[in-house]
FIKOLZA-1660 file (N, C-alpha, C; in steps of 0.1 Angstrom, whole numbers, plus 5000, padded with zeros to 4 digits):
% residues 115
   i   px   py   pz ch aa at
   1 5008 4988 5000  A  X  N
   1 5000 5000 5000  A  X CA
   1 5009 5013 5000  A  X  C
   2 5002 5024 5001  A  X  N
   2 5008 5036 5000  A  X CA
   2 5016 5039 5013  A  X  C
   3 5011 5034 5024  A  X  N
   3 5018 5037 5037  A  X CA
   3 5021 5023 5044  A  X  C
   4 5031 5017 5040  A  X  N
   4 5034 5003 5045  A  X CA
   4 5037 5003 5060  A  X  C
   5 5042 5014 5066  A  X  N
   5 5045 5014 5080  A  X CA
   5 5032 5015 5088  A  X  C
   6 5022 5022 5083  A  X  N
   6 5009 5022 5090  A  X CA
   6 5003 5009 5091  A  X  C
   7 5004 5001 5080  A  X  N
   7 4999 4987 5080  A  X CA
   7 5007 4979 5091  A  X  C
   8 5020 4981 5092  A  X  N
   8 5027 4974 5102  A  X CA
   8 5023 4978 5116  A  X  C
   9 5020 4990 5119  A  X  N
   9 5015 4995 5132  A  X CA
   9 5002 4989 5135  A  X  C
  10 4993 4988 5125  A  X  N
  10 4980 4982 5128  A  X CA
  10 4981 4967 5130  A  X  C
  11 4990 4961 5124  A  X  N
  11 4993 4947 5126  A  X CA
  11 4998 4945 5140  A  X  C
  12 5007 4953 5145  A  X  N
  12 5013 4952 5158  A  X CA
  12 5001 4954 5169  A  X  C
  13 4992 4963 5166  A  X  N
  13 4981 4965 5175  A  X CA
  13 4973 4952 5177  A  X  C
  14 4971 4945 5166  A  X  N
  14 4963 4933 5167  A  X CA
  14 4971 4922 5174  A  X  C
  15 4985 4922 5174  A  X  N
  15 4993 4912 5180  A  X CA
  15 4994 4915 5195  A  X  C
  16 4992 4927 5200  A  X  N
  16 4992 4930 5214  A  X CA
  16 5002 4941 5218  A  X  C
  17 5002 4945 5230  A  X  N
  17 5010 4956 5235  A  X CA
  17 5025 4953 5234  A  X  C
  18 5029 4941 5236  A  X  N
  18 5043 4938 5234  A  X CA
  18 5048 4940 5220  A  X  C
  19 5039 4937 5210  A  X  N
  19 5043 4939 5196  A  X CA
  19 5044 4954 5193  A  X  C
  20 5035 4962 5199  A  X  N
  20 5036 4976 5196  A  X CA
  20 5049 4982 5202  A  X  C
  21 5053 4978 5214  A  X  N
  21 5065 4983 5220  A  X CA
  21 5077 4978 5212  A  X  C
  22 5077 4966 5207  A  X  N
  22 5088 4961 5199  A  X CA
  22 5089 4968 5186  A  X  C
  23 5078 4971 5180  A  X  N
  23 5078 4978 5167  A  X CA
  23 5083 4993 5169  A  X  C
  24 5079 4999 5180  A  X  N
  24 5084 5012 5184  A  X CA
  24 5099 5013 5185  A  X  C
  25 5104 5003 5193  A  X  N
  25 5119 5003 5195  A  X CA
  25 5126 5001 5181  A  X  C
  26 5121 4992 5173  A  X  N
  26 5127 4989 5160  A  X CA
  26 5126 5002 5151  A  X  C
  27 5115 5008 5151  A  X  N
  27 5114 5020 5143  A  X CA
  27 5124 5031 5148  A  X  C
  28 5126 5033 5160  A  X  N
  28 5135 5043 5165  A  X CA
  28 5149 5040 5160  A  X  C
  29 5153 5027 5161  A  X  N
  29 5166 5022 5156  A  X CA
  29 5168 5024 5141  A  X  C
  30 5158 5020 5134  A  X  N
  30 5158 5021 5119  A  X CA
  30 5159 5036 5115  A  X  C
  31 5151 5044 5120  A  X  N
  31 5151 5058 5116  A  X CA
  31 5164 5065 5120  A  X  C
  32 5170 5062 5131  A  X  N
  32 5183 5067 5135  A  X CA
  32 5194 5063 5125  A  X  C
  33 5193 5050 5121  A  X  N
  33 5203 5045 5111  A  X CA
  33 5201 5052 5097  A  X  C
  34 5188 5055 5093  A  X  N
  34 5185 5062 5081  A  X CA
  34 5191 5076 5082  A  X  C
  35 5188 5083 5093  A  X  N
  35 5193 5097 5095  A  X CA
  35 5208 5097 5095  A  X  C
  36 5215 5086 5099  A  X  N
  36 5229 5086 5099  A  X CA
  36 5235 5083 5085  A  X  C
  37 5226 5081 5075  A  X  N
  37 5230 5079 5061  A  X CA
  37 5233 5065 5058  A  X  C
  38 5228 5055 5066  A  X  N
  38 5232 5041 5064  A  X CA
  38 5224 5034 5052  A  X  C
  39 5213 5040 5048  A  X  N
  39 5205 5034 5038  A  X CA
  39 5195 5044 5033  A  X  C
  40 5189 5041 5021  A  X  N
  40 5179 5050 5016  A  X CA
  40 5166 5050 5024  A  X  C
  41 5158 5061 5023  A  X  N
  41 5146 5063 5030  A  X CA
  41 5136 5051 5028  A  X  C
  42 5134 5046 5016  A  X  N
  42 5125 5036 5014  A  X CA
  42 5128 5023 5021  A  X  C
  43 5140 5021 5025  A  X  N
  43 5144 5009 5032  A  X CA
  43 5139 5009 5046  A  X  C
  44 5134 5020 5052  A  X  N
  44 5128 5020 5065  A  X CA
  44 5117 5010 5066  A  X  C
  45 5107 5011 5057  A  X  N
  45 5096 5002 5057  A  X CA
  45 5100 4988 5054  A  X  C
  46 5110 4986 5046  A  X  N
  46 5114 4972 5043  A  X CA
  46 5120 4965 5055  A  X  C
  47 5129 4973 5062  A  X  N
  47 5135 4967 5074  A  X CA
  47 5124 4965 5085  A  X  C
  48 5115 4974 5087  A  X  N
  48 5105 4972 5097  A  X CA
  48 5096 4960 5094  A  X  C
  49 5094 4958 5081  A  X  N
  49 5086 4946 5076  A  X CA
  49 5093 4933 5081  A  X  C
  50 5106 4933 5079  A  X  N
  50 5114 4921 5083  A  X CA
  50 5114 4919 5098  A  X  C
  51 5114 4930 5105  A  X  N
  51 5113 4929 5120  A  X CA
  51 5099 4923 5124  A  X  C
  52 5089 4927 5117  A  X  N
  52 5075 4922 5120  A  X CA
  52 5074 4907 5116  A  X  C
  53 5081 4903 5105  A  X  N
  53 5081 4889 5101  A  X CA
  53 5088 4881 5112  A  X  C
  54 5099 4886 5117  A  X  N
  54 5106 4880 5128  A  X CA
  54 5098 4879 5141  A  X  C
  55 5091 4890 5144  A  X  N
  55 5082 4890 5155  A  X CA
  55 5071 4880 5154  A  X  C
  56 5064 4879 5143  A  X  N
  56 5054 4869 5141  A  X CA
  56 5059 4855 5143  A  X  C
  57 5071 4852 5137  A  X  N
  57 5077 4839 5139  A  X CA
  57 5080 4836 5154  A  X  C
  58 5085 4846 5160  A  X  N
  58 5089 4845 5175  A  X CA
  58 5076 4842 5183  A  X  C
  59 5066 4849 5180  A  X  N
  59 5053 4847 5187  A  X CA
  59 5047 4834 5185  A  X  C
  60 5048 4829 5172  A  X  N
  60 5043 4816 5169  A  X CA
  60 5051 4804 5175  A  X  C
  61 5064 4807 5178  A  X  N
  61 5072 4797 5184  A  X CA
  61 5067 4792 5197  A  X  C
  62 5060 4800 5205  A  X  N
  62 5055 4795 5217  A  X CA
  62 5064 4797 5229  A  X  C
  63 5077 4799 5226  A  X  N
  63 5087 4800 5237  A  X CA
  63 5092 4814 5237  A  X  C
  64 5084 4824 5232  A  X  N
  64 5089 4837 5232  A  X CA
  64 5087 4844 5246  A  X  C
  65 5095 4854 5248  A  X  N
  65 5093 4862 5261  A  X CA
  65 5079 4867 5263  A  X  C
  66 5073 4866 5275  A  X  N
  66 5060 4871 5277  A  X CA
  66 5058 4886 5274  A  X  C
  67 5069 4893 5275  A  X  N
  67 5069 4908 5272  A  X CA
  67 5066 4911 5257  A  X  C
  68 5068 4901 5248  A  X  N
  68 5064 4903 5234  A  X CA
  68 5049 4901 5232  A  X  C
  69 5043 4895 5241  A  X  N
  69 5028 4893 5240  A  X CA
  69 5020 4904 5246  A  X  C
  70 5023 4906 5259  A  X  N
  70 5015 4917 5266  A  X CA
  70 5025 4924 5275  A  X  C
  71 5023 4937 5277  A  X  N
  71 5030 4945 5286  A  X CA
  71 5023 4945 5300  A  X  C
  72 5029 4939 5310  A  X  N
  72 5023 4939 5323  A  X CA
  72 5031 4948 5333  A  X  C
  73 5042 4953 5329  A  X  N
  73 5051 4961 5338  A  X CA
  73 5060 4970 5330  A  X  C
  74 5066 4979 5337  A  X  N
  74 5076 4987 5330  A  X CA
  74 5087 4979 5325  A  X  C
  75 5091 4969 5332  A  X  N
  75 5102 4960 5328  A  X CA
  75 5098 4953 5315  A  X  C
  76 5085 4949 5313  A  X  N
  76 5081 4942 5301  A  X CA
  76 5082 4952 5289  A  X  C
  77 5078 4965 5292  A  X  N
  77 5079 4975 5281  A  X CA
  77 5093 4977 5276  A  X  C
  78 5102 4978 5286  A  X  N
  78 5116 4980 5283  A  X CA
  78 5121 4967 5275  A  X  C
  79 5118 4955 5280  A  X  N
  79 5122 4943 5273  A  X CA
  79 5117 4942 5259  A  X  C
  80 5105 4945 5257  A  X  N
  80 5099 4944 5243  A  X CA
  80 5106 4955 5234  A  X  C
  81 5107 4967 5239  A  X  N
  81 5114 4978 5232  A  X CA
  81 5128 4973 5228  A  X  C
  82 5135 4968 5238  A  X  N
  82 5149 4963 5235  A  X CA
  82 5149 4952 5225  A  X  C
  83 5140 4943 5225  A  X  N
  83 5139 4932 5215  A  X CA
  83 5138 4938 5201  A  X  C
  84 5129 4948 5200  A  X  N
  84 5127 4955 5187  A  X CA
  84 5139 4962 5182  A  X  C
  85 5146 4969 5191  A  X  N
  85 5158 4976 5188  A  X CA
  85 5169 4966 5183  A  X  C
  86 5171 4955 5191  A  X  N
  86 5181 4945 5187  A  X CA
  86 5178 4938 5174  A  X  C
  87 5165 4935 5172  A  X  N
  87 5161 4928 5160  A  X CA
  87 5164 4937 5148  A  X  C
  88 5160 4950 5149  A  X  N
  88 5162 4959 5138  A  X CA
  88 5177 4961 5136  A  X  C
  89 5185 4962 5146  A  X  N
  89 5200 4964 5145  A  X CA
  89 5206 4952 5138  A  X  C
  90 5201 4940 5141  A  X  N
  90 5206 4928 5134  A  X CA
  90 5203 4928 5119  A  X  C
  91 5191 4933 5116  A  X  N
  91 5187 4934 5101  A  X CA
  91 5196 4944 5094  A  X  C
  92 5198 4955 5101  A  X  N
  92 5206 4966 5095  A  X CA
  92 5221 4961 5093  A  X  C
  93 5226 4955 5104  A  X  N
  93 5240 4951 5103  A  X CA
  93 5242 4939 5094  A  X  C
  94 5232 4930 5092  A  X  N
  94 5233 4918 5085  A  X CA
  94 5232 4920 5070  A  X  C
  95 5229 4931 5065  A  X  N
  95 5227 4934 5051  A  X CA
  95 5241 4935 5044  A  X  C
  96 5242 4929 5032  A  X  N
  96 5254 4930 5025  A  X CA
  96 5256 4944 5020  A  X  C
  97 5268 4948 5018  A  X  N
  97 5271 4962 5013  A  X CA
  97 5269 4964 4998  A  X  C
  98 5265 4975 4995  A  X  N
  98 5265 4980 4981  A  X CA
  98 5268 4995 4981  A  X  C
  99 5272 5000 4970  A  X  N
  99 5275 5014 4969  A  X CA
  99 5263 5022 4965  A  X  C
 100 5261 5033 4972  A  X  N
 100 5250 5042 4969  A  X CA
 100 5255 5056 4971  A  X  C
 101 5248 5066 4966  A  X  N
 101 5251 5080 4968  A  X CA
 101 5242 5085 4979  A  X  C
 102 5248 5091 4990  A  X  N
 102 5240 5096 5001  A  X CA
 102 5235 5110 4997  A  X  C
 103 5227 5116 5007  A  X  N
 103 5221 5129 5004  A  X CA
 103 5231 5140 5001  A  X  C
 104 5243 5139 5006  A  X  N
 104 5253 5150 5003  A  X CA
 104 5260 5148 4990  A  X  C
 105 5257 5137 4983  A  X  N
 105 5263 5135 4970  A  X CA
 105 5276 5127 4971  A  X  C
 106 5280 5123 4983  A  X  N
 106 5292 5115 4985  A  X CA
 106 5289 5100 4983  A  X  C
 107 5298 5093 4977  A  X  N
 107 5296 5079 4976  A  X CA
 107 5300 5072 4989  A  X  C
 108 5292 5063 4993  A  X  N
 108 5295 5055 5005  A  X CA
 108 5290 5041 5004  A  X  C
 109 5294 5033 5012  A  X  N
 109 5290 5019 5013  A  X CA
 109 5278 5018 5022  A  X  C
 110 5267 5013 5018  A  X  N
 110 5255 5011 5026  A  X CA
 110 5250 4997 5025  A  X  C
 111 5242 4993 5034  A  X  N
 111 5236 4980 5034  A  X CA
 111 5222 4980 5027  A  X  C
 112 5221 4971 5016  A  X  N
 112 5208 4971 5010  A  X CA
 112 5204 4957 5004  A  X  C
 113 5213 4948 5004  A  X  N
 113 5210 4936 4996  A  X CA
 113 5199 4927 5000  A  X  C
 114 5196 4926 5013  A  X  N
 114 5185 4918 5017  A  X CA
 114 5171 4925 5016  A  X  C
 115 5171 4937 5011  A  X  N
 115 5159 4945 5010  A  X CA
 115 5153 4946 4996  A  X  C
% end
């Protein structure tokens, strides 16, 4: 659709409060990496989609942390947020490098191959 990140947020709402906290943490990590020039703008939604795929698989596993299902405490909120941040960072770091031109016109190596 036109707004893929909105669809991800609505999906997280359906999955529960742990999913929304995880997606929020992932989003903050991904946007910070984008602002640092690590990848093009359109990759934000692609990376967040991969985080949500990982989250769905983790929830389906049955052995996931309870904080990813429902937030019952501040500690749960922090744990779900950290899970999202770590999962996003893994996706960002795990991408193979390719050469792109950043906003300033300088050539740099960024990660895009899994996207």
